[in-house]
Steps between C-alpha positions, in 0.01 A plus 500: 500500500649250253858570384518351157860413409567442135839349441692480180872477438672824426848645537350828605489576877222748453154384605168648398234510775126563484277572796130453437261642763131416521337836564229531767540150637360623830179596321468155348544337846254752653235451228527120445682375805855368557413153360409652163805728514719197549319331203578802277870481596511123424339554158753780436785256581361256241468776240851622546649147472297446180627828353860402586461163344332629189496854367796643693714190450419498126582872460835458680580181303453701181730770642768296679453149371511367862243304692384654824419335831235665720457471873216630709542559881255674746678794662259785569126549487442692179833555321679277256868518402617374162874469461677444164864418526605710201524857391174521313452760232248772532302331224486176689412668829201681335387181322497318841312790658244493220454119519442511877286811506271393209435160663431629853274788391277282286488191730176431693606374847258255664383524860303242704171650383461347150292793380779750563823560309733791565777680336825630659731784430878483531798733504845400388844623603813382308870553523824322393841490659790279611476649846363319809277806536295409189198435719522857642509645146188290400326599814568867424353447154192344636466773774524772225246320283251485782566861611449630150212274403695329226460136416876454419820679595857403418765633743851549357735364761784708354344784687622338822843403379688801629470405866766752609289781347190370674679490827638848459144627435364338821794653696416841349131469595606406853739794511213735416282352768763506773604855421159629421619599149164435340375835365177626342543688171186704406338536153273795462127460415364804318150637522401562137247773578741708708822393322688449821642221712253396780649179631789250450527123457773355735722248324753274669870541431800321648868608487826310497796591719628749235164682489389359169120463473318173435155499345229252620533280189852405613415393857125471574431140394828384654402668830163323496669159431735548793221636731658837533230694323285572805798662679564722197136607492500578876801736466355663184157565647634637823726737309217616282290569806787694660535718186127562495510617863808722442415653161110462478519355151223274353644157420388176355637161621454171314368191676442155357231268629763311706612828661149581610444157654838510678447655848871608512412747222131580536497534877802732483317708239179532707688574822698778350218679327312481823782640708636761249176620346644472144216322325392809301845505338510133409367294196544121500532350149388132492710308251383207290141513620409198288699280744295593797370181660299641787319834432364502858846535648597772251174690555549477874840656461366765275223583747750539782744732315217708344389580854809713520474664165712270289413475127509171300616446144505196268825483314582376150138472390418387148734213446515129584189387685397856601121562474236725642387242753802571717421867506142429614619264777740752645424852632761688296560861431750478214560275209846504326488396134790274413784660296478230231161648399599864543811445279256394214232771564533626142375165363128484457452166679690614808337847489155337507603276789627791700185704422283214642713502818466879530126475448455232755707674767319821441170333582656343815662827607846347483796722393730369237887516471676432172831326553807508273430840344835532335459795253288797413306315232372244753423764753285690252304182430457435871368849559264481202326196658450683824737281706551667837866432568823415311809319620809416299843618379348794315357618830806419708749215553514355856709727722617508865321694773797731517436598131133558570580725799752689284235552225261631765755745631571629145121537440 
């Protein structure tokens, strides 16, 4: 890693920091050897220095009228940091991004075999702040870029300014863990042929000391950052299993790839379905299937739980990098069409896309669930396409198990 420090006089205490990561550096080393990998990094250092001296310097001279001094230092293997001692505008940041990206994408890197030249891909994270934690903000931007397959992400450090609020949220998460306040709320999934609820998706809810509910958007990412997420999931899953045993309801739980490869979660799931004989009541929804790195591990988990009658669903299908290959690689029973498509089901282009999903799943004997069915109009479209199940606020908002039991009693 080469930190590139670009100094120019400014009264502003705000600094702008870029982190540039060479993607798949391990593959380059594995394919061409470490000697060639080091050669690529040295060439990259030369390229960045040239960009600072010429294009970037000229662009910033035109903007600020100040000459820039650049300094290159080796720090890590495949990440570069570029620090500007000024509060650069969004326009300047994007221009620097474009200068760097265009050059690196098009450059042919030489290896010791004169007949071979290679290209590299990079991801860039950027932030600006007067805080000593600027590097943390830029690293968060870089992490988010890599996780979401983006080539550039800017992280607004103002999101971290309210440290007291952040601290309070962490304390609230810890309070829920220590006091087992994590609760599943259940959203009904309706069978469209029978027009009745046949199962529920379990959704995590936290509560403050006054009993006010927190939705996942308020706490989930923070829980992951502070390594409290696994404890939340353990409590949630065990409570869902306890409810299944007591009330014999069919429930869905959501698992990410990282949940499945974490033995604290996956081993507990397998142990409990073995001991309690509850597999036939359980569906596991696999989230963000496009991020699965090792299908063998996931299929091994699926095979184990299916031995006990558990069903498998792919969640949020139809957006991002979702494609049919992931369905074919996994032994799934259900596919849940993402709500962003269902909400636009009355538009021809989305209608045709949903039709193709329905046709494909019909041939593979996979049942389909439409998410985000928010009104009667959407539900009628869903039924007209022969989609098996519907879920959303039109069917039912998430409710507590006590409310479900009450509804059963009334029925």
